[in-house]
N, C-alpha and C positions, 0 to 999 in steps of 0.2 A: 120085132127086136132088131136093132141095127148091128151090123157086123163090126167086130172089133178092128180098129185100124192097125195096120202093120207099122208098129212103132219104129222098127229099124229103117224101113223105107221112108217114113215121115222124117226121121232124124236126118238121114242122108240127103233127102231132097229139100228140106225146109230149114233145118236147124243148124246143121254142121257148119255152114258157111257164115253164120251170124257172128258178129264180133263178140268177144267175151262178155262185155257189159250187157249186151242184148240177151245173151244166154242166161246170165244171172238174173236179169229182170224176168225172163220167162220162168225160170226156176222159182223165183219168189212168188210170182202170180199163181203157179201151180200149188206151191206150198200153202199160200194163203187160202186157196180153195179147199185144200185137204184139211187144213186146221178148222175152217168153218164147218166142214162136213162132220168132223169129229165133235165139235161143240154141239152140233144138232143131233148127236147120238148115232151117227153113221160111222162105224169104226173104219180105220184105214185098212186096206187090204194088202196082201203080199204083192199084188201087181202094181201098186202105186209107183209112179215114176220116181218118187223120192225114197225108195226103199234103200238105196245106197248113196252115200255121200261120195264126192270125189275122193279118190284114193281107197275106195272100198270100205270105208267106215260105215257101219250100219246105224241107222237111226232107229231107236225103239219107240219113240213117242213123237207126237207132233210138236211138243215143246222143244225137243232137241232140234228139230228141223227149223223152228222159228229162231232159236238161239243162233244156229249156224248161219241162217240167212241174215240176221241182224249183224253178225260179225262181217259177213261179206259186204253188206250194204255200207257199213262203216269204212271198209277198205276202198270202196268206190270213191269216197269223198277225200281220201288221203292223197 
């Protein structure tokens, strides 16, 4: 069994310095993976990185995550 990564350290070293658009692409990629896992019958866990939206708004379903990300992607094109 592999050790769980230190998310805080990973964020500080790899993600924090990324531009906003790159962070949103990363968020979208993670969300897509989680949605696919849910479609295959693997429920989202409380530890999922997308448990909280920016501003502290909780997502209760993968559909809410997808809708939020679609809205953000539309904003990139504006």
